[in-house]
N, C-alpha and C positions, 0 to 999 in steps of 0.2 A: 377193206374195199378193193376190190381189183381193179380199179379205174384210177387215174393220177392225173393231175394237171398237165397239160399240153400232150396228153396221148392221144393218138389217131384212133378214133371209134367209127363204127359202122351203127347206123341206127334200125333195128330190126322189127320195131313196132311202132304205131301211130302215122300221122299225117306225112311224116317227113320221112317214111321208110324207104331206104336205098340200100341193100346188104353190101352192094359191091362199090361205095362212095365213102371215101375217107373224109370224115370231118375231125377237126381240134377241139379238145376238152378247155374251155376256158376256165370254170371253177369247179370245184368239187364241194358237196355240202354232205359230209358224212353223217351228222345226226339225222337226217331226213333220208338218207339213200337217194340222193339225187345230184345229178350233174349238168352244168350248163354247158351247152354244145353249141359251136359256133354255125350261124344259120340255120338253126333247127328250132321249132316251136317258137317262132315269132308271132308276137304280139305288138298291138299298137296301144302307145299311151297318147292320149289326148291332152296337149297343154295348153293352158290357157295363156293369153298374152301377158307379158310380165317384163319388168326393166331388163332382167337378165336374156331373157327370149321375147323381144318385142312382137314377133309375128304370131307365136303360139304354132298350132299345128298338131301333126302327128308323129311321134317318135317311135320307131320300130326297134323292140329290144327282143333278146332272148330270155325265155323263161327255162327254170329248171325241168329236167327229164328223168324219170327213175331210170337208177342203174341197171333194173333188170330189162329194159328198152335197148340197151346198147351193148355191144360186144367190140373186143380189140381188133384193131383192123391189121390183117397181116400183110406187109408189102409184098411176099412170096405169093402167096394165095391170091391176094388182091379181094379180098373179102373179109367180112368180119368172122372169127374164130373164137373156139372155148381155148381157155389158156391153161397151161400147166405152170406148175412151181418145181424147181430143182435147185441143187447147190452146184457150184461150178468145181469140177475135180482140180483145178489148176490151184485157186488161191479161196475158193469155199464161199465166195459171195452168193447170195439168192438171187435168181434170175426167173423171169416168165418167157415161156417158150408155147409154140404154135403147136397144138394137139393134131392138127390134121397133117403138117409137115412132119411131124415126127415119125406119124403112122405110115407116112409115104417114102420114108427114109432121108429126107432133108432136116436141117436143121436150123430153124429160125429163132433167134433171141430177141424178144421182145422189149428188153431193156432190165435193168439192173434194180433191184429191190432194197438191197442191203450192202453195207461194205464189207470188205473181206474179212473172213474168218477163218484163221488156219485150222482151227479144230474141226470144220466141216469139208476140208480139203483131202483129197486122197492121199492115203500113206502110200510112200513107194519106197 
């Protein structure tokens, strides 16, 4: 799965669509290919009065969104972008990069995905 917890994403489809706004991923559900995004896909849960919640009322909560409807947010481009994967030449760790920035000659590292692997580092 290309999205991890605490990543910044942009929603590209649905009622909350805004490609230029970053939102944080709260939870990832890999079995269902879904993510829970902060402030997106809000629904109301109606609560009956009880001892724990004496007044009852409406509780707003986030529901999962399909991973196909979100893109990783690039802080350099300021919008959701497609992602590529590569190994770092120095120590061999795997990382994600913005494909739009790479095409324009800039390099944006969107986070490490693995620990350092000397076998994947460039031989000098």
